[in-house]
Every structure is written in structure tokens, then in C-alpha cells.
C-alpha positions in Angstrom: 31.4 7.1 2.6 32.3 10.9 2.4 28.7 11.9 3.3 28.8 10.0 6.6 32.2 11.3 7.5 30.9 14.9 7.1 27.9 14.0 9.2 30.1 12.6 12.0 32.1 15.8 12.1 28.8 17.8 12.4 27.6 15.6 15.2 30.9 16.3 17.1 30.3 20.0 17.1 26.5 20.1 17.3 26.5 20.7 21.0 28.5 23.9 20.4 26.3 25.5 17.8 23.0 23.8 18.7 22.4 22.1 15.5 20.1 19.1 15.1 22.0 15.8 14.3 20.8 13.7 11.4 18.3 11.0 12.1 20.3 7.8 12.5 19.4 5.4 9.7 19.3 2.4 11.9 17.2 4.2 14.6 14.9 5.3 11.8 14.2 1.6 11.0 13.8 0.8 14.7 10.7 3.0 15.0 7.5 1.6 16.3 5.2 0.7 13.4 1.5 1.0 14.3 -1.3 -0.8 12.3 -4.8 -2.3 12.6 -6.3 0.0 15.2 -9.7 -0.9 16.5 -11.9 0.4 19.2 -13.2 -1.7 22.1 -17.0 -2.1 22.0 -17.4 0.2 25.1 -15.4 2.9 23.3 -12.9 3.2 26.2 -9.8 1.7 24.6 -7.9 1.5 21.3 -6.2 -1.8 20.4 -3.6 -2.1 17.7 -0.6 -4.1 16.6 3.0 -2.7 16.8 5.9 -4.0 14.8 9.4 -3.5 16.1 12.8 -4.3 14.7 16.0 -4.9 16.8 19.1 -4.0 14.9 21.4 -5.9 17.3 19.7 -9.3 16.6 18.3 -8.4 13.2 15.0 -9.8 14.4 11.5 -8.4 14.7 8.3 -8.9 16.6 4.7 -7.7 16.4 2.6 -7.5 19.5 -0.8 -6.1 20.5 -0.9 -3.0 22.6 -3.8 -0.8 23.8 -4.3 2.7 24.9 -6.8 4.0 27.5 -8.4 6.9 25.7 -9.1 9.0 28.8 -5.6 8.7 30.3 -3.7 8.1 27.1 -1.8 5.4 28.9 -0.4 2.6 26.7 0.3 -1.0 27.7 1.1 -4.3 26.1 -1.7 -6.8 25.6 0.5 -9.6 24.3 4.1 -10.1 25.1 7.1 -8.8 23.0 8.8 -11.9 21.8 11.2 -11.8 18.8 10.0 -14.0 16.0 6.4 -13.8 17.2 3.9 -11.8 15.2 0.5 -10.9 16.6 -1.7 -9.0 14.2 -5.2 -8.1 13.1 -7.0 -7.5 16.4 -10.8 -7.7 16.1 -13.9 -7.6 18.4 -17.2 -9.4 18.0 -20.4 -7.8 19.2 -21.5 -11.1 20.7 -18.3 -11.5 22.7 -17.3 -7.9 23.6 -14.8 -8.9 26.3 -12.5 -10.8 24.0 -9.9 -9.6 21.5 -9.4 -12.0 18.5 -6.1 -11.9 16.6 -3.7 -13.9 14.3 -0.6 -15.6 15.4 1.3 -18.2 13.4 -1.4 -18.3 10.8 -4.1 -19.4 13.3 -6.7 -17.4 15.3 -6.3 -16.8 19.0 -8.2 -14.7 21.6 -7.5 -13.0 24.8 -9.8 -11.6 27.5 -10.1 -7.8 27.5 -9.6 -5.5 29.4 -6.9 -7.3 31.3 -7.2 -7.7 35.1 -5.2 -5.6 37.5 -2.9 -8.6 38.2 -2.1 -8.9 34.4 1.6 -9.3 33.6 2.3 -8.1 30.0 5.4 -10.3 29.7 3.2 -13.4 30.1 1.0 -14.8 27.3 -2.7 -15.1 28.4 -4.0 -15.8 25.0 -5.8 -19.0 24.0 -5.6 -20.6 20.5 -9.0 -20.9 19.0 -8.3 -22.6 15.6 -5.9 -25.4 14.8 -6.6 -26.1 11.1 -4.1 -28.2 9.1 -3.7 -25.2 6.7 -2.5 -21.6 7.3 -5.0 -18.8 7.7 -4.1 -15.8 5.4 -6.6 -13.3 6.9 -9.9 -13.3 8.6 -13.0 -11.3 9.8 -15.4 -11.9 12.6 -19.0 -10.7 13.0 -21.4 -11.8 15.8 -20.8 -15.7 16.0 -19.2 -16.1 12.5 -15.6 -16.2 11.5 -14.7 -16.0 7.8 -11.1 -16.6 6.7 -9.1 -17.1 3.6 -6.6 -19.9 3.0 -4.6 -21.4 0.1 -6.1 -24.7 -0.9 -6.1 -27.2 -3.9 -9.4 -26.9 -5.8 -9.6 -30.7 -6.2 -9.7 -31.1 -2.4 -13.1 -29.4 -2.3 -13.9 -29.0 1.4 -11.1 -31.3 2.7 -8.5 -29.2 4.5 -6.3 -32.2 5.3 -6.2 -33.1 1.6 -4.9 -29.6 0.8 -2.4 -29.7 3.7 -0.9 -33.0 2.4 -0.6 -31.7 -1.2 1.1 -28.5 0.1 3.6 -30.6 2.0 4.4 -32.5 -1.2 4.6 -29.2 -3.1 7.2 -27.9 -0.7 9.5 -30.8 -1.5 9.1 -30.4 -5.3 12.0 -29.0 -7.2 10.0 -28.1 -10.3 6.7 -26.8 -11.5 4.9 -27.0 -14.9 2.4 -24.5 -16.3 0.1 -24.5 -19.3 -1.5 -21.0 -18.6 -0.8 -17.7 -16.9 -0.4 -16.7 -14.1 2.7 -18.7 -13.5 4.1 -16.2 -11.0 2.7 -13.1 -9.3 4.4 -10.2 -7.4 7.0 -12.1 -5.5 6.1 -15.8 -5.7 5.6 -18.6 -8.1 2.1 -20.0 -8.2 0.8 -23.6 -8.4 -1.7 -24.6 -10.9 -4.9 -26.0 -9.4 -4.4 -24.0 -6.3 -5.9 -20.7 -5.0 -7.2 -18.7 -2.1 -10.7 -19.8 -0.9 -13.0 -18.4 1.7 -14.1 -20.5 4.7 -16.6 -19.9 7.5 -16.7 -21.2 11.0 -19.3 -20.6 13.8 -18.1 -20.0 17.3 -19.7 -20.1 20.8 -19.0 -19.3 24.4 -18.9 -22.2 26.8 -17.6 -22.1 30.4 -16.1 -18.7 29.8 -14.1 -20.0 26.8 -14.6 -19.4 23.1 -15.0 -22.6 21.2 -15.5 -23.6 17.6 -19.2 -24.5 16.9 -19.6 -27.2 14.2 -17.5 -27.8 11.1 -15.6 -25.4 9.0 -17.0 -25.0 5.5 -15.6 -23.8 2.1 -17.9 -21.1 0.9 -16.3 -21.2 -2.6 -15.9 -24.9 -3.1 -16.2 -25.9 -6.8 -14.9 -22.4 -7.9 -11.5 -22.0 -9.3 -10.8 -18.5 -8.0 -8.7 -16.4 -5.7 -10.6 -14.7 -3.0 -9.4 -12.4 -1.9 -7.6 -11.7 -5.2 -3.8 -12.2 -5.1 -2.0 -9.9 -2.6 -5.3 -8.5 -1.4 -6.7 -8.7 2.1 -9.9 -9.1 4.2 -11.2 -5.8 2.8 -12.4 -7.9 -0.1 -15.0 -9.9 1.9 -17.4 -9.1 4.6 -20.0 -10.6 7.0 -23.4 -9.2 7.8 -23.7 -7.8 11.4 -25.9 -10.7 12.4 -23.4 -13.3 11.0 -25.9 -14.9 8.5 -24.7 -13.5 5.2 -21.3 -13.1 3.4 -20.1 -11.2 0.4 -16.8 -11.3 -1.3 -14.8 -10.3 -4.4 -12.9 -12.9 -6.5 -10.5 -13.2 -9.4 -11.3 -16.3 -11.5 -8.3 -18.6 -12.4 -8.8 -18.6 -16.1 -6.8 -18.3 -19.3 -7.1 -14.5 -19.4 -6.3 -14.0 -15.7 -3.0 -12.2 -16.3 -4.5 -9.6 -18.6 -8.1 -9.1 -17.3 -9.0 -7.0 -14.3 -12.6 -8.3 -14.0 -12.8 -9.2 -10.3 -16.4 -10.3 -9.6 -18.4 -9.7 -6.4 -20.7 -12.4 -4.9 -23.3 -12.7 -2.1 -24.3 -15.8 -0.1 -26.9 -16.4 2.6 -25.7 -19.0 5.1 -29.3 -19.9 6.0 -29.9 -21.0 2.4 -26.4 -22.4 1.7 -26.8 -22.3 -2.1 -23.9 -21.4 -4.3 -22.7 -17.8 -4.1 -24.8 -15.3 -6.2 -23.0 -13.1 -8.6 -24.2 -9.5 -8.0 -21.7 -7.6 -10.3 -22.4 -9.4 -13.5 -23.4 -6.2 -15.3 -19.9 -4.9 -14.9 -17.1 -6.5 -16.9 -14.5 -4.2 -15.2 -13.1 -4.6 -11.7 -15.4 -4.7 -8.6 -14.0 -5.0 -5.1 -14.2 -4.5 -1.3 -17.9 -5.3 -0.7 -19.4 -4.3 2.7 -22.8 -4.8 4.3 -24.9 -1.9 5.5 -25.6 -1.7 9.2 -29.2 -3.0 8.8 -27.9 -5.9 6.5 -30.2 -4.9 3.6 -27.6 -3.5 1.2 -24.1 -4.2 0.0 -21.8 -1.4 -1.1 -18.8 -2.2 -3.2 -16.3 -0.4 -5.3 -16.3 -0.6 -9.1 -14.4 0.5 -12.1 -15.8 1.4 -15.5 -13.0 0.4 -17.8 -11.9 -3.2 -18.4 -8.2 -4.0 -18.1 -7.5 -0.7 -16.5 -6.4 -1.2 -12.8 -5.8 2.5 -12.4 -9.4 3.5 -13.2 -11.4 5.5 -10.7 -13.3 3.4 -8.1 -16.9 4.5 -7.6 -19.7 3.1 -5.4 -22.3 0.6 -6.5 -25.0 -0.4 -4.0 -26.7 -3.8 -4.2 -30.1 -4.0 -2.5 -30.5 -7.5 -1.1 -34.3 -7.3 -0.8 -35.0 -6.0 -4.4 -31.9 -7.5 -6.1 -31.3 -4.1 -7.8 -28.1 -2.1 -8.1 -27.7 1.7 -7.9 -24.5 3.1 -9.4 -23.3 6.2 -7.4 -21.8 8.5 -10.0 -18.3 9.8 -9.3 -19.4 13.5 -9.2 -16.3 14.6 -7.3 -14.0 13.0 -10.0 -12.0 11.3 -7.3 -11.3 7.6 -6.6 -12.5 5.9 -3.4 -9.7 4.3 -1.3 -11.5 2.8 1.7 -15.0 3.2 3.1 -17.3 2.3 6.0 -21.1 2.7 6.6 -22.0 4.9 9.5 -25.7 4.6 9.1 -28.0 2.9 6.6 -27.7 5.7 4.1 -24.3 7.4 4.8 -20.9 6.1 3.9 -17.5 7.6 5.0 -14.6 7.1 2.6 -11.0 8.3 2.0 -9.6 9.6 -1.2 -6.5 11.3 -2.5 -6.8 14.9 -3.2 -3.9 17.0 -4.3 -1.2 15.2 -2.4 -3.2 14.3 0.7 -5.6 11.6 1.8 -8.8 13.2 2.9 -12.0 11.9 4.5 -15.3 12.4 2.7 -18.9 11.2 3.2 -21.7 10.5 0.8 -25.5 10.4 1.6 -27.1 7.9 -0.8 -30.8 8.3 0.2 -31.3 9.5 -3.3 -28.9 7.3 -5.3 -29.5 9.4 -8.5 -28.4 12.5 -6.7 -25.9 11.5 -4.0 -24.8 14.2 -1.6 -21.0 14.2 -1.4 -19.2 16.4 1.2 -16.0 16.7 3.3 -16.0 14.9 6.6 -13.0 16.9 7.8 -12.3 20.4 6.5 -9.0 21.5 8.1 -6.2 22.8 6.0 -3.2 20.9 7.4 -0.8 19.0 5.1 -1.7 15.7 6.9 -3.3 12.6 5.5 -5.9 10.4 7.3 -6.7 6.7 7.5 -10.3 5.5 7.4 -12.0 6.4 10.7 -12.9 3.6 13.1 -15.7 3.4 15.6 -17.0 1.2 18.4 -19.0 -1.7 16.9 -22.4 -0.4 18.1 -21.8 3.4 18.1 -21.1 5.0 14.7 -21.0 8.5 16.2 -17.6 8.3 17.9 -14.7 8.6 15.5 -11.0 8.1 15.7 -8.4 7.8 12.9 -4.8 7.5 12.1 -3.2 10.8 11.1 0.2 11.0 9.3 2.4 13.4 7.4 5.7 13.5 5.6 7.0 15.0 8.9 5.6 12.5 11.4 4.7 8.8 11.5 1.3 7.3 12.1 -0.5 8.7 15.2 -4.1 8.1 16.3 -6.3 11.2 16.9 -9.9 11.8 18.0 -12.1 13.3 15.3 -14.8 14.1 17.9 -13.0 17.4 18.6 -12.1 20.0 16.0 -8.6 20.2 17.6 -8.1 16.5 16.8 -6.3 15.7 20.1 -3.6 13.0 19.8 -4.4 9.8 21.6 -1.6 7.5 20.5 1.9 8.5 19.5 4.4 5.6 19.8 7.5 7.4 18.6 7.6 10.6 20.8 10.8 9.5 22.6 12.6 8.5 19.3 11.7 11.8 17.6 12.1 14.3 20.4 15.6 15.4 19.3 15.1 15.0 15.6 14.2 17.8 13.2 11.6 16.9 10.6 11.1 20.0 8.5 7.5 20.7 7.5 6.5 20.0 3.8 5.8 23.0 1.6 3.2 22.5 -1.2 3.8 24.4 -4.5 2.3 24.4 -8.0 3.2 25.6 -11.4 1.8 25.6 -15.0 2.8 22.3 -16.6 1.8 20.2 -19.6 -1.4 21.1 -21.5 -1.3 24.5 -19.7 -2.7 22.8 -16.6 -1.7 23.2 -12.9 0.8 20.7 -11.7 1.5 20.2 -7.9 4.5 19.3 -5.9 6.2 19.3 -2.5 9.4 20.8 -1.2 11.2 19.9 2.1 14.0 22.0 3.3 17.2 20.4 4.7 17.5 20.3 8.5 19.3 23.2 10.2 18.2 25.3 7.3 20.1 28.6 6.8 18.6 30.8 4.1 22.0 32.3 3.4 23.5 29.0 2.3 22.9 26.9 -0.8 22.1 23.2 -0.6 22.3 20.2 -2.9 19.0 19.0 -4.3 17.4 15.5 -4.3 14.6 15.1 -6.9 12.5 12.1 -5.9 10.2 10.6 -8.6 7.2 8.4 -7.7 6.2 5.1 -9.1 2.8 4.1 -10.6 2.8 6.0 -12.8 -0.8 6.4 -11.6 0.2 7.2 -8.1 1.3 10.4 -6.3 3.6 11.8 -3.6 0.9 11.8 -0.9 1.6 13.3 2.5 2.6 10.2 4.6 5.3 8.4 6.4 7.4 5.8 4.6 10.2 3.4 5.7 11.5 3.3 2.2 11.1 6.5 0.2 11.1 8.9 3.0 11.9 12.5 2.0 12.7 13.5 5.5 15.7 11.1 5.5 17.1 13.0 2.5 16.4 16.3 4.3 18.2 15.0 7.4 21.3 14.4 5.4 21.5 17.9 4.0 19.4 17.8 0.9 16.6 20.1 -0.3 14.0 17.7 -1.5 11.7 18.3 -4.5 8.8 15.9 -5.4 6.6 16.5 -8.4 3.2 14.9 -9.1 3.3 15.1 -12.9 0.5 14.3 -15.3 -0.5 10.7 -14.6 -0.6 11.3 -10.9 -3.6 10.5 -8.9 -5.7 12.9 -6.8 -6.2 15.6 -9.3 -8.8 14.5 -11.9 -9.5 11.6 -14.2 -8.2 13.6 -17.2 -5.0 14.5 -15.4 -4.4 10.8 -14.4 -5.2 9.4 -17.8 -2.7 11.8 -19.5 0.2 9.4 -18.8 -1.2 6.6 -20.8 0.5 6.2 -24.2 2.8 9.1 -23.2 5.2 7.7 -20.6 8.2 9.7 -21.6 6.2 12.7 -22.9 4.4 15.3 -20.9 5.0 13.5 -17.5 8.8 13.8 -18.2 8.4 17.5 -19.1 6.4 18.2 -15.9 9.1 16.7 -13.8 11.9 18.6 -15.4 9.9 21.9 -15.6 8.7 21.4 -12.0 12.3 21.0 -10.8 13.4 24.1 -12.8 10.5 26.0 -11.2 11.6 25.0 -7.7 15.2 25.9 -8.4 14.3 29.3 -9.8 12.1 30.2 -6.9 14.2 28.9 -4.1 17.6 30.4 -4.3 19.0 28.2 -1.5 18.8 25.3 -4.0 22.0 24.8 -5.9 21.1 24.2 -9.6 24.6 22.7 -10.1 24.2 20.0 -7.5 21.1 17.9 -8.3 20.7 14.2 -8.2 17.4 12.3 -9.0 16.1 9.0 -7.7 13.0 6.9 -8.5 11.4 3.5 -8.1 9.2 1.4 -10.4 7.8 3.9 -12.9 10.1 6.4 -11.2 13.0 4.0 -12.0 11.8 3.9 -15.6 11.8 7.7 -15.6 15.4 7.7 -14.3 16.4 5.6 -17.3 14.4 7.9 -19.6 16.0 11.0 -18.0 19.5 9.4 -18.6 18.8 9.5 -22.4 17.2 12.9 -22.5 19.1 15.4 -20.3 22.5 16.0 -18.7 21.3 18.3 -16.0 21.8 15.8 -13.2 25.0 14.9 -11.5 23.8 11.4 -10.6 20.8 9.1 -10.8 19.4 6.2 -8.8 17.1 3.7 -10.5 15.2 1.2 -8.2 13.3 -1.5 -10.1 12.7 0.5 -13.2 12.0 -0.7 -16.8 14.8 -0.7 -19.4 12.9 -2.0 -22.4 9.1 -1.8 -22.7 9.2 -4.8 -25.1 11.1 -7.1 -22.7 9.0 -5.7 -19.8 5.8 -6.6 -21.6 6.9 -10.3 -22.1 8.3 -10.8 -18.6 5.9 -9.0 -16.2 3.2 -10.7 -14.2 0.4 -8.2 -14.8 0.0 -8.0 -18.6 -3.1 -5.8 -18.3 -0.8 -3.1 -16.9 1.5 -3.0 -20.0 -1.4 -3.3 -22.3 -3.5 -0.5 -20.8 -0.6 1.9 -20.7 1.0 1.5 -24.1 -1.5 -0.1 -26.5 -3.0 2.3 -29.1 -6.2 4.1 -28.1 -9.2 1.9 -28.9 -7.0 -1.3 -28.9 -6.3 -1.8 -25.2 -5.8 -5.6 -25.7 -3.0 -5.3 -28.1 0.3 -7.3 -28.2 3.6 -5.9 -29.5 3.7 -8.7 -32.1 0.3 -7.6 -33.6 2.0 -5.3 -36.0 3.7 -1.9 -36.4 0.9 0.2 -34.9 0.6 -2.1 -31.8 4.4 -2.1 -31.3 5.0 1.6 -31.9 4.5 3.0 -28.4 6.3 0.1 -26.7 9.4 1.0 -28.8 8.9 4.8 -28.7 9.0 5.0 -24.9 11.7 2.4 -24.3 14.7 3.9 -22.5 16.8 1.3 -24.2 16.3 3.2 -27.5 18.3 6.1 -26.0 21.2 4.4 -24.3 23.6 6.0 -26.8 22.8 9.3 -25.1 23.6 8.1 -21.5 26.3 10.0 -19.7 25.1 10.4 -16.1 26.5 8.2 -13.3 23.8 5.7 -12.0 23.2 3.5 -9.1 21.0 0.6 -10.1 19.0 -1.3 -7.4 16.8 -4.4 -7.8 15.2 -7.2 -5.8 15.5 -10.8 -6.9 11.9 -11.6 -6.2 10.5 -8.7 -8.1 8.2 -10.3 -10.7 6.4 -7.0 -11.6 9.7 -5.6 -13.1 11.9 -8.5 -13.7 15.6 -8.6 -12.7 16.6 -8.6 -16.4 15.5 -4.9 -16.6 18.2 -4.0 -13.9 20.8 -6.2 -15.5 20.2 -4.7 -18.9 20.5 -1.2 -17.4 23.8 -2.0 -15.5 25.3 -3.8 -18.5 24.5 -0.8 -20.7 26.1 1.6 -18.2 29.2 -0.6 -18.0 29.5 -0.9 -21.8 29.2 2.9 -22.0 32.0 3.2 -19.4 29.7 5.4 -17.2 30.4 5.3 -13.5 27.8 2.9 -12.1 27.0 0.6 -9.3 24.5 -2.4 -8.9 22.9 -3.0 -5.5 21.1 -6.4 -5.6 18.8 -7.8 -2.9 18.1 -11.5 -3.8 15.2 -11.9 -1.3 13.4 -8.6 -1.8 10.5 -8.0 -4.1 9.4 -4.7 -5.9 10.0 -3.1 -2.5 12.7 -3.4 0.2 10.9 -4.7 3.3 13.6 -6.2 5.5 14.7 -3.5 7.9 18.4 -4.4 7.6 18.2 -4.2 3.9 16.4 -0.9 4.2 19.3 0.4 6.2 21.7 -0.7 3.4 19.5 0.8 0.7 19.4 4.2 2.3 23.2 4.1 3.1 24.0 3.3 -0.5 21.6 5.9 -2.0 22.8 8.7 0.3 26.4 7.7 -0.3 25.9 7.8 -4.0 24.4 11.3 -3.7 27.2 12.4 -1.5 29.8 11.2 -4.0 28.5 13.6 -6.6 26.8 16.5 -4.9 28.1 16.4 -1.4 
């Protein structure tokens, strides 16, 4: 623990030389985590959920809080009780004085705003639903609630039937399978079971919200997951008058594990016929449908290439009245993240753009010539969430704003100064230095501009030299985007004395389609060269960086790249591999999403190949397997893996660690049996960061 002993000495003398002390790792995990912000219908309040971890008890809670916009005063709406999780606050235009939310997988509601005699330590909420099955997520519009729940297809509309089968399932000590998926992300699936959509009418009676009539399965008779696995309520929507529903689904079929063809449907509750497929012309993925304000159109996101989950998402607009679809061309060459209608012809959306998430808008009055433009044009290094507005006023905008150097806040977009309305971590961060990120670029592969970020260490002295932490992102079709993370947070490396370098090599998102596509069939080629050349550029142009004290760390594809680096260069003093591939052959046969491996490493023009199809099909899987270069490994490595990671299986980490041990290379294996592809438990996150920083400290101080 050499690194932490040095930090302790620094802390003892910091009051003499006025240095910032490093951000305590436990305190970092105890920050307030804001999510799900919504505006009250009158536009006077912002309501959101806040998650908080207590390191002393190792327990968490999530409660609802609200801020009065005019005064910026924040109060609790539901009590803070460890082990209780209140989330997903929503309003209905028909019942504007009530906040709906989820607790213990059922829907509750609470009167809003609270009375003057309100005691925030008491629970005033009322349970609305009490179904025999758990609600995964929900939406509410007017007098209609739609929610998703895991059910057995054979039970049709009988929730009690599904509940009884689920109880039997929980006692079973085995499962059998005759098709894929058998597992997904971090859980084993059950054949004959999936996520279905249900709808329920509600009414107001004697100042109480009540269920009105029976709950009904909108998707009965369909063997599908809706929303698709690990997705949320963004994949279904209700018309503003509560009479129509649209949703995207992934069919449970033999090719499910290697096709990305999510389908989008529409159903009119007044007719109650089977859902109508509206995306049948597109064999690639469609997702996130949303009704226009006047309920005459449905916008959804679509991809063009089958089996390619990293493809750009563009808009398609379905006209309910004419049954016609307009495809809105991706003229900006960017991919849509989230979107919302602000009038019947204008959509706001977010998208990555050179390491940031920006807000754009598109006017679709002329679908053949859509008018795209920036919604916000400031030049900060921040990223934004999708704006949110009052239900009946799409001209008042607020949004979350975040950066590498500060966590989620909520700002008003109605003023060019973007005044801050909500900041829940001011007290925690008031004595913490979080150096501002510095963007840079260089000429990389294919003689194209490659972008990156640098963050100086705290208490920076230009006359000193500092060890360097190179962080490598996953994906590979992802990017280091300005934002706050409780896992891969560059500011934590900066706080413990490292100059941080992050490169967005070829394959990264937010540049162009051509740039992103360059990683396919070239995992260890140009992207590797970009990372190494970008690091060298940073070292040569920042003399405070010590080129003899550099360690690298990466997760997922970044972990793969760590294994690849180990076999191709000795310039690093140490390496950290989190959940990275060791052999692309074994990774292919053991992953949950086969379409990912196929689309990345199959030969061009044969995206549906298998490694056993022959020499040509197998070539790239072997060419870019780190296992092929283990004989060249020399650099000490920390290997980290989660036992419930079914995207990159545990065998990849065990193979990596076994190879290191057989090669007699200094190595260590950190295993989290209950974590998935990420480390989500706060106490495990503390351990993760302690081990990584200690490994860096051992080799580069």
C-alpha cells in the first residue's frame, strides 16, 4: 500500500503548504447519485431520485427529492430508509397533483406538492398496484399505465399463473435449453419466459387514485422480450390521450443471439386488435418509439445494417393516419442517443460529438430535406442529458449537465448562462480539486485526426514530472465522453498523483461512420497504433509527463487491448485488464451476444460467419487473439473479472492470469463473484479502485 502511505504523509502536511488532499475513495462512492429528473406540470419544481450508499452499514437507499426552481431549495419527498429504493418519478396530465413512482417493484403515488405540515421522515405515499408479479419499469400518460413484467408465455394474460411458475422456478436447481439465449449479460434465462407489456387504466375517486378495470397483456400470444433484454421504458410509449401504445421488441427465436432485428409495433386500445408491425421494411434494429404531441405520428430510431449493434441510429417517422414511413437521412453523420418531440414537427435529440454529448434539433416538416441544427452552441467541455419540460409546455427546458470534473447537475436551458438549479454534491466537493479536462488531437491512422483528453494531477507543479495513467475505453465502438463515472473516473487517478491520458482511437464513436467502422476486422491494428501514437504525442508535448513511468488500464475492449499491448510493446511499467478477451475463438463460443463477435471479426461481406466455417472465416479471430502473442508478454498485470459477466466470460480472465503465472510475470487476480461486466456494488468499487491505484503505485509511484 505504498501509494496510500505517501498520500497519508501528504495529508499530514497539507495544512502547511496549502495543498489539496486526494479525494477519499470511500467518500467518492458515498456521493449523491441523481437520476430520473422530471418537471412538475406547473413548471415550478424538479423531482428526481437520489441514490446514497452508507459505507458504515454497507447499505444503500434511493429516495425521491424535489427542488423549488425559484429558490433552489431542495427537500425530501419520500423518506431515506436503507434498503428502500424509490425510483422513476412520473406525472400524468390528468392527475397533475400526484407523483407516481416505483418501490419494491410496484407502483405507488404521493400527493404533490407537499403540505406545510409535511414531515419528510414519514411516508405519505400510497400503493397503487399489488400485482402478483414484479413490475420492471413503467410509463403513465393521461389515465393509462403501461408496464413491463417477466411472465411465462403459456400463461397468456394470467399473472397469477406466471407468479406460481416463477416461485417454482426459484426452487429449481437446474435448467435445460434447446436454443439460445441461455444466458444474457448477468443472468441465466428461462425458456418459455420473457418480458411482456401490460396496460392498466386508472381513475380518481374520493381524492385517491384507483385502478380502473382489469390489467391486460398487450403482447399475449407473442414470444418476445419487450423491452428487449436489459432495456427500459424508452422502448415503449403511450399517446398523450392514453388511447394508443407503441413498443419495440426482440423475438424469442432460434437466431435471437445473433440477430439485432428488434421490431417496432403500434396498437390502438380502442380497437384492441393485435399489435401492428410498423417497421417490417427494416430487417436491422428499430427501437425507442415515441408518439408526436398530436398523436398522429410515431418517431423511432433505426439502424441500416443487420447484425450490427454499433450502427448509427437515425429517425424513421411512421404516420398513423396514412400508414406511411419517412426515413430521415443521417445528414450529420452522427448517431441519435435519446430524443423528444417539442412540437408536431420538431424533435430534440442528444448525440456524441468529439468526446461530448451535445443537444441537437431537427425540423421534419419536409422529411426529404430535414433541417438539423445545434440546440446549444456553447463551447464548454460538458455533456448534456436529454432536456425535460413540463407536460404541457414544451418551451421551458432543463437538462442534466455533467463533465469529467463534476457530477450530474441540473441546469436551466432557458438562459444562455445555464444557471445551476440542482447540485447535490457541493458540500462533498468543496475542498476537492478536480482538474479541468484538456482536449487535444493528433494525426493518427489513415492520416486522419484522432482526439483525446488529458487531465493534470492535482496540486500541479509545471516544474515537476508525474507518472502517467493511460486509460483505454471499451466498446470498441464507444468513446471517452465528458462525463462522471463511479467506475472509470479519470479524476480519481488525477487525485492520486497521475497525469491521465485518454485516447479515442479509430473505432470510437462521435467522429464519423467511417471512423467508427475502422475498428471492425482490425481490432489490434490501427486502433492500437492510435493509442500508442496518441500516448507518445501526449508525452512529447507535455514535459511534466514522465515517459519512464507509464501504466495502462482498460475494461472490456479496453481489457482486450491491455492483453494485446502486453504482446506488442514493453513501454509500460504495469497493466490492468478488467473483463478483457484473451482468445477471440473462445470468446466467440462463450459470449451471450454472438452478433457482436460476428460483426466485428467476420470477413467483409460475410457478417454471419462462424470460426468453424473454414480458413477465411477463422482468420481474423485468430489474427487478433491476444493469446497468440503470450510468448511476448513481460509486463506485470493486474487482472480483474466479475463472476456474473456473461458478455466476457470468466474463462478469459482465468486464461490471462494462468498465462501470466506460467510466464512467471508478476501478476494478481482480483475476482468479484457477484459482479457483472461492471463493478456496481459501492464497497466493491472501493476495493477495485484501491487495488488499481496500489498496482500503479507499486510500479510507477
